[in-house]
RODO-2510 file (C-alpha; in nm, 4 decimals, decimal comma):
residues 186
     n   res          X          Y          Z
     1     m    -1,1769    -0,6817     0,0966
     2     l    -1,0091    -0,3863     0,2630
     3     r    -1,1014    -0,3281     0,6267
     4     a    -0,9581    -0,1889     0,9488
     5     l    -0,7069    -0,3870     1,1533
     6     t    -0,8578    -0,4800     1,4901
     7     t    -0,7239    -0,6307     1,8108
     8     r    -0,9078    -0,9531     1,7158
     9     d    -0,6599    -0,9883     1,4245
    10     r    -0,3587    -1,0297     1,6529
    11     r    -0,2965    -1,4043     1,6104
    12     a    -0,3567    -1,4060     1,2342
    13     w    -0,1515    -1,0880     1,1782
    14     e     0,1429    -1,2040     1,3901
    15     a     0,1463    -1,5471     1,2223
    16     l     0,1303    -1,3874     0,8771
    17     r     0,4115    -1,1432     0,9569
    18     a     0,6287    -1,4237     1,0959
    19     a     0,5659    -1,6455     0,7924
    20     n     0,6570    -1,3586     0,5562
    21     a     0,9437    -1,1940     0,7474
    22     d     1,2212    -1,3073     0,5118
    23     w     1,0134    -1,2385     0,2010
    24     l     0,9252    -0,8828     0,3112
    25     r     1,2644    -0,7818     0,4563
    26     p     1,4195    -0,6631     0,1248
    27     w     1,1211    -0,4392     0,0467
    28     e     0,9886    -0,2951     0,3716
    29     a     1,0939     0,0457     0,4995
    30     s     1,2120     0,0749     0,8576
    31     s     1,3752     0,3330     1,0795
    32     p     1,7525     0,3828     1,0533
    33     l     1,7541     0,4573     1,4270
    34     p     1,6969     0,2039     1,7020
    35     t     1,3288     0,2099     1,7937
    36     r     1,1183     0,0301     2,0472
    37     r     0,8883    -0,2209     1,8833
    38     m     0,5173    -0,1573     1,9349
    39     s     0,2978    -0,4280     2,0763
    40     f     0,0130    -0,5353     1,8509
    41     s    -0,2446    -0,3439     2,0557
    42     q    -0,0225    -0,0324     2,0405
    43     l    -0,0008    -0,0751     1,6619
    44     v    -0,3806    -0,0953     1,6303
    45     r    -0,4250     0,2141     1,8515
    46     h    -0,1600     0,4024     1,6521
    47     l    -0,3248     0,3181     1,3188
    48     d    -0,6670     0,4157     1,4565
    49     r    -0,5268     0,7525     1,5764
    50     e    -0,3655     0,8182     1,2380
    51     g    -0,6949     0,7424     1,0654
    52     r    -0,9017     0,9644     1,2952
    53     a    -0,6502     1,2488     1,2539
    54     g    -0,6759     1,2309     0,8733
    55     r    -0,3080     1,1444     0,8306
    56     a    -0,3612     0,7865     0,7105
    57     q    -0,6135     0,5276     0,6000
    58     p    -0,4810     0,1900     0,7188
    59     f    -0,6399    -0,1332     0,5981
    60     v    -0,5819    -0,5050     0,6072
    61     i    -0,6344    -0,7087     0,2934
    62     e    -0,8731    -0,9949     0,3514
    63     y    -0,9343    -1,2707     0,0972
    64     d    -1,1900    -1,5480     0,1452
    65     g    -1,2255    -1,4389     0,5090
    66     r    -0,8506    -1,4643     0,5757
    67     l    -0,6101    -1,1804     0,6514
    68     i    -0,3416    -1,1882     0,3789
    69     g    -0,1718    -0,8478     0,3902
    70     q    -0,1983    -0,4759     0,4494
    71     m    -0,2710    -0,1703     0,2373
    72     h    -0,2448     0,1862     0,3551
    73     l    -0,2698     0,5423     0,2445
    74     s    -0,0278     0,7489     0,4517
    75     q     0,1390     1,0897     0,4572
    76     m    -0,2001     1,2316     0,3681
    77     l    -0,1862     1,6040     0,2946
    78     w    -0,4890     1,8255     0,2608
    79     g    -0,5236     2,1877     0,1513
    80     a    -0,3745     2,2611    -0,1894
    81     s    -0,2013     1,9186    -0,2147
    82     r    -0,4815     1,6714    -0,1336
    83     s    -0,2428     1,3782    -0,1750
    84     a    -0,1321     1,0541    -0,0130
    85     r     0,1245     0,7792    -0,0502
    86     a     0,0130     0,4178    -0,0799
    87     g     0,2002     0,1218     0,0586
    88     y     0,1214    -0,2473     0,0755
    89     w     0,2435    -0,5952     0,1463
    90     i     0,0880    -0,9332     0,0794
    91     d     0,1462    -1,2927     0,1855
    92     h     0,4056    -1,4488    -0,0474
    93     q     0,1683    -1,7413    -0,1106
    94     m    -0,0955    -1,5008    -0,2495
    95     a     0,1386    -1,2954    -0,4680
    96     g     0,0833    -1,3026    -0,8415
    97     q    -0,2909    -1,3705    -0,8201
    98     g    -0,4139    -1,0166    -0,8888
    99     i    -0,5077    -0,9516    -0,5263
   100     a    -0,2498    -0,6802    -0,4493
   101     p    -0,3323    -0,4731    -0,7612
   102     t    -0,7039    -0,5050    -0,6880
   103     a    -0,6451    -0,3880    -0,3298
   104     l    -0,4311    -0,0951    -0,4488
   105     a    -0,6954     0,0000    -0,7062
   106     a    -0,9634    -0,0083    -0,4339
   107     a    -0,7497     0,2115    -0,2073
   108     v    -0,6995     0,4624    -0,4913
   109     d    -1,0739     0,4679    -0,5642
   110     h    -1,1366     0,5287    -0,1934
   111     a    -0,8768     0,8068    -0,1906
   112     f    -1,0262     0,9855    -0,4904
   113     v    -1,3976     0,9253    -0,4411
   114     g    -1,4360     0,8611    -0,0687
   115     l    -1,1782     1,1064     0,0640
   116     g    -1,1628     1,3623    -0,2140
   117     l    -0,7871     1,3366    -0,2608
   118     h    -0,6316     1,4438    -0,5901
   119     r    -0,3075     1,2413    -0,6117
   120     v    -0,1805     0,9064    -0,4864
   121     a     0,1883     0,8172    -0,5106
   122     v     0,3630     0,4827    -0,4604
   123     d     0,7350     0,4411    -0,3975
   124     v     0,8784     0,1122    -0,5253
   125     r     1,2384    -0,0020    -0,4860
   126     v     1,4015     0,0113    -0,8270
   127     d     1,4895    -0,3591    -0,8078
   128     n     1,1403    -0,4750    -0,7072
   129     a     1,0369    -0,5827    -1,0580
   130     p     0,7013    -0,7448    -0,9642
   131     s     0,5828    -0,4325    -0,7818
   132     v     0,7070    -0,2038    -1,0615
   133     r     0,5132    -0,4176    -1,3125
   134     m     0,2024    -0,4047    -1,0961
   135     v     0,1841    -0,0262    -1,0619
   136     r     0,2596     0,0186    -1,4325
   137     k    -0,0230    -0,2213    -1,5239
   138     l    -0,2549    -0,0143    -1,3050
   139     g    -0,1594     0,2937    -1,5060
   140     f     0,0556     0,4707    -1,2489
   141     r     0,2929     0,7170    -1,4156
   142     d     0,6655     0,6745    -1,3417
   143     e     0,7770     1,0131    -1,2125
   144     g     1,1425     0,9228    -1,1770
   145     i     1,3923     0,7940    -0,9282
   146     r     1,4071     0,9263    -0,5745
   147     r     1,7691     0,8712    -0,4666
   148     a     1,8164     0,7182    -0,1211
   149     a     1,4462     0,7815    -0,0570
   150     l     1,3691     0,5183     0,2053
   151     y     1,5645     0,3176     0,4584
   152     v     1,5082    -0,0489     0,3698
   153     d     1,6907    -0,3632     0,4807
   154     g     1,9721    -0,1732     0,6512
   155     q     2,0457     0,0863     0,3787
   156     w     1,9044     0,3980     0,2175
   157     r     1,7575     0,2725    -0,1106
   158     d     1,6592     0,4322    -0,4409
   159     h     1,2910     0,4142    -0,5293
   160     h     1,0806     0,4810    -0,8368
   161     e     0,8016     0,7233    -0,7596
   162     f     0,4794     0,6368    -0,9398
   163     a     0,1642     0,8478    -0,9215
   164     l    -0,1943     0,8773    -1,0362
   165     t    -0,4192     1,1809    -1,0244
   166     v    -0,7937     1,2120    -1,0500
   167     e    -0,7469     1,3432    -1,4049
   168     d    -0,5589     1,0261    -1,5047
   169     l    -0,8737     0,8242    -1,4383
   170     d    -1,1053     1,0695    -1,6154
   171     g    -1,3982     0,9828    -1,3897
   172     e    -1,3453     0,6059    -1,4089
   173     s    -1,2915     0,3654    -1,1240
   174     l    -0,9416     0,2163    -1,1089
   175     v    -1,0928    -0,1127    -0,9885
   176     h    -1,3139    -0,1163    -1,2984
   177     r    -1,0151    -0,0427    -1,5257
   178     w    -0,8095    -0,3152    -1,3574
   179     n    -1,0894    -0,5724    -1,3843
   180     l    -1,1320    -0,4969    -1,7573
   181     r    -0,7584    -0,5349    -1,8161
   182     a    -0,7441    -0,8577    -1,6168
   183     a    -1,0384    -0,9994    -1,8143
   184     l    -0,8684    -0,9139    -2,1445
   185     e    -0,5459    -1,0860    -2,0354
   186     r    -0,7216    -1,4144    -1,9540
***
């Protein structure tokens, strides 16, 4: 399930982030400049503001009633672009179980149907093979390498840009497509 992060999630979120810090470090973007760390309540308020302003759609990923990661649509543009970028992370113990692709597919469906966006892009570090495989399996088109696109783990890193448009789905749900593919692979 995708849902909003709330202040009640503090203990679970902080424990999950601490347990996954080393696993996420090579993949998560950060600022190249020294920044003051937000408290958890500041983070929740910031995400709520971004959502209300139409700049982002932040979610947590919940599985069997337990918070296991985050999914977000950010850098949302309206007008002629009607686009967003998706980002995600998941507990290392839950990786490889089809949860992250299902969550990404649900976020894309929400973007296209619920929000009326036209395009969703995902940037994946070129050496993040599991994430590259995941977006390819979902049908995202590889649009090339963005050189030094994001600051990750202390350096500017190259990323593949993958994207989907409404036309790519031809009126279908990405969750439905993913579930059919997953059933065929069993």
